N, C-alpha and C positions, 0 to 999 in steps of 0.2 A: 146809668143809674143817676138820678138827680140827688140832688146836697139834701132834700127835703126828705128823701125816703134814708139816706144812710142817717141823717139827723134824729128821726124817730126810731132806728133802731137804736143809736148811740140813749136815746132818752129810756128806752125799753131795758137797755142795758145798767144804765144807773137806777132804775127801779128794781132791779132783780138785787143790785147789791143792796140797796137800801133795805129790802125784805131780805135778803140773808142776814143781814145783821139782827134784823128783829128776829129771828128765828133762832138765830145762834144765843140774842139774850135769852130768850125764854127756854134755851138746851132741847129747841125741838131739832133733833139730828136729822130725823127722817126728812124732813120738808128742806131743811138746809141742803142735804144731798141732793134734792131733786131740784130745789132751784140752781144747784151748782151744774149740773147736765141740763139744764134749760140755758144758761148763761153760758154756757160752751158752745152749744148749739148756736145761739144767736151770735157769739164772738166769731162762729166760722161763718156766719152770712155776712157780718161786717167784713171783714177781711176779703170778702168775696167783691164787695162794692167799694173798696177802698177808694177815696178821692182826696188829692191833694190840695184840691180847692177848697173842701170842706174844713181839712184840718189846718190850713192856711188861715180860715175865715175867724172874725171874732168870735162869733157865735160858735163855732167847733172848738175855738180853743178854751172859751170859757166852758163848755160842757164839758169837754175833757177833762179840764181843771175839777170839777163837781164831782168827775167819775172818779178820779185820783183821791179826792178826800174824802168820798163816799167807801172807796174799798181801804183805805190805810185804816177808814173808823171801824168799817169790819173786819179786818185783819187783827186790829188791838182785840177787840171782842172775842174773837176766835180764840187768840193766845191765851186769854185769861180762861174762855172756857174749855179749853183743851187743857190747860196746866190744872184745873182742878178737877177734872175729870182723870188725869192720870194720878193725881194727887189722892184721891177717894180709892181709884185702882190699887194704889200703893197699900193702903190704909187696910184696904180689903184683904190684900194679900197679905198682909202682915199677920193680921188677925186671924187669917187662915193656916198660917202656919204655927204660930203659938198653940190654937185648938189642936191642931195634928200632935206639937210634941206634946201638950198635956196629954191628950188621949192615949199618946203611944207610951208614954211613962205610966201612967193608970195604969194600962194594960198589961205591961210588963210586970208592976208589980202586982196584979192579981192572979 
């Protein structure tokens, strides 16, 4: 396979990573998960095209550095969103427990 094909695949990978961050920021989890699947499929294609020549080239190194930075940015947003969702779930469960306790207490006194 040519280096151009591999480079285009990596550019697609970068695009998907940037889009994943956008959808996470907007808390559009379903679309984020769809992009995760697409990126995984693309990764499998890239693995089958591996070219040390591309990875050693200046363009290859620069593109992989961009991907690494985009991935770090996306993962930072992922952690923020995940922690926020987890906190909401914990608060919801806490209120559910309080409601159940109050309801049970009220029912036992009537």
